[in-house]
MARNU-599167 format. One record per residue (C-alpha): residue number from 1; residue in three letters; x, y, z. Coordinates in steps of 0.02 Angstrom, whole numbers, plus 50000, padded with zeros to 5 digits. Example, Ala and Ser with C-alpha at 12.3 -4.5 7.8 and 13.67 -1.06 7.14 Angstrom:
+-----+---------+-------+-------+-------+
! num ! residuo !    px !    py !    pz !
+-----+---------+-------+-------+-------+
!   1 !     ALA ! 50615 ! 49775 ! 50390 !
!   2 !     SER ! 50684 ! 49947 ! 50357 !
+-----+---------+-------+-------+-------+
END
This chain:
+-----+---------+-------+-------+-------+
! num ! residuo !    px !    py !    pz !
+-----+---------+-------+-------+-------+
!   1 !     MET ! 49750 ! 50228 ! 58589 !
!   2 !     ALA ! 49806 ! 50364 ! 58469 !
!   3 !     MET ! 49806 ! 50550 ! 58508 !
!   4 !     HIS ! 49713 ! 50675 ! 58402 !
!   5 !     ALA ! 49821 ! 50804 ! 58314 !
!   6 !     ASN ! 49721 ! 50948 ! 58389 !
!   7 !     ASP ! 49756 ! 50883 ! 58565 !
!   8 !     ILE ! 49943 ! 50878 ! 58531 !
!   9 !     ILE ! 49943 ! 51053 ! 58459 !
!  10 !     GLU ! 49841 ! 51120 ! 58605 !
!  11 !     MET ! 49958 ! 51043 ! 58735 !
!  12 !     ILE ! 50111 ! 51117 ! 58651 !
!  13 !     LYS ! 50032 ! 51290 ! 58633 !
!  14 !     ASP ! 49974 ! 51287 ! 58815 !
!  15 !     ALA ! 50152 ! 51253 ! 58874 !
!  16 !     LEU ! 50237 ! 51368 ! 58747 !
!  17 !     PRO ! 50125 ! 51522 ! 58729 !
!  18 !     GLY ! 50140 ! 51607 ! 58561 !
!  19 !     ALA ! 50218 ! 51455 ! 58478 !
!  20 !     ASP ! 50179 ! 51413 ! 58298 !
!  21 !     VAL ! 50145 ! 51227 ! 58280 !
!  22 !     VAL ! 50128 ! 51129 ! 58118 !
!  23 !     LEU ! 50086 ! 50946 ! 58140 !
!  24 !     GLU ! 50092 ! 50813 ! 58005 !
!  25 !     ASP ! 50024 ! 50636 ! 58025 !
!  26 !     LEU ! 50164 ! 50536 ! 57944 !
!  27 !     ALA ! 50076 ! 50367 ! 57932 !
!  28 !     GLY ! 49892 ! 50416 ! 57934 !
!  29 !     ASP ! 49868 ! 50316 ! 58093 !
!  30 !     GLY ! 49867 ! 50452 ! 58227 !
!  31 !     ASP ! 50021 ! 50373 ! 58306 !
!  32 !     HIS ! 50166 ! 50442 ! 58203 !
!  33 !     TYR ! 50181 ! 50630 ! 58188 !
!  34 !     LYS ! 50306 ! 50761 ! 58138 !
!  35 !     ALA ! 50295 ! 50929 ! 58226 !
!  36 !     ILE ! 50377 ! 51090 ! 58170 !
!  37 !     ILE ! 50373 ! 51210 ! 58317 !
!  38 !     THR ! 50432 ! 51391 ! 58313 !
!  39 !     SER ! 50442 ! 51482 ! 58478 !
!  40 !     SER ! 50533 ! 51628 ! 58558 !
!  41 !     VAL ! 50551 ! 51516 ! 58713 !
!  42 !     PHE ! 50683 ! 51418 ! 58617 !
!  43 !     ALA ! 50801 ! 51568 ! 58602 !
!  44 !     GLY ! 50973 ! 51528 ! 58673 !
!  45 !     LYS ! 50928 ! 51348 ! 58714 !
!  46 !     SER ! 51014 ! 51195 ! 58644 !
!  47 !     ARG ! 50917 ! 51080 ! 58527 !
!  48 !     ILE ! 50907 ! 50953 ! 58669 !
!  49 !     ALA ! 50834 ! 51082 ! 58788 !
!  50 !     GLN ! 50709 ! 51137 ! 58655 !
!  51 !     HIS ! 50651 ! 50958 ! 58629 !
!  52 !     GLN ! 50640 ! 50930 ! 58817 !
!  53 !     LEU ! 50521 ! 51078 ! 58829 !
!  54 !     VAL ! 50409 ! 51000 ! 58697 !
!  55 !     TYR ! 50413 ! 50828 ! 58778 !
!  56 !     GLY ! 50372 ! 50910 ! 58945 !
!  57 !     ALA ! 50222 ! 50994 ! 58863 !
!  58 !     LEU ! 50155 ! 50822 ! 58817 !
!  59 !     LYS ! 50145 ! 50774 ! 59001 !
!  60 !     GLY ! 50206 ! 50595 ! 58989 !
!  61 !     LYS ! 50102 ! 50546 ! 58838 !
!  62 !     MET ! 50256 ! 50508 ! 58730 !
!  63 !     GLY ! 50280 ! 50321 ! 58715 !
!  64 !     GLY ! 50102 ! 50288 ! 58771 !
!  65 !     GLU ! 49957 ! 50375 ! 58686 !
!  66 !     LEU ! 50081 ! 50458 ! 58567 !
!  67 !     HIS ! 50194 ! 50326 ! 58493 !
!  68 !     ALA ! 50314 ! 50431 ! 58388 !
!  69 !     LEU ! 50346 ! 50617 ! 58365 !
!  70 !     ALA ! 50484 ! 50684 ! 58252 !
!  71 !     LEU ! 50528 ! 50859 ! 58308 !
!  72 !     GLU ! 50595 ! 51010 ! 58217 !
!  73 !     THR ! 50613 ! 51160 ! 58331 !
!  74 !     LYS ! 50655 ! 51337 ! 58278 !
!  75 !     GLU ! 50683 ! 51501 ! 58368 !
!  76 !     LYS ! 50555 ! 51636 ! 58330 !
+-----+---------+-------+-------+-------+
END
């Protein structure tokens, strides 16, 4: 079962208040997305730590409802 883009964006914004999130459906199937996320929460954190914050925001849905998510994270 695929996730809706709006649900993904909402989950990320709930966990990272003030974040700017741009989501692109790479395959048109609702299973393969690219997210560009800009947040002040990322300041001073390694790329790995930034991605872990995003994966944590998705509350275990990666690999299940959400098959693939390419991440690009930026400090605000």
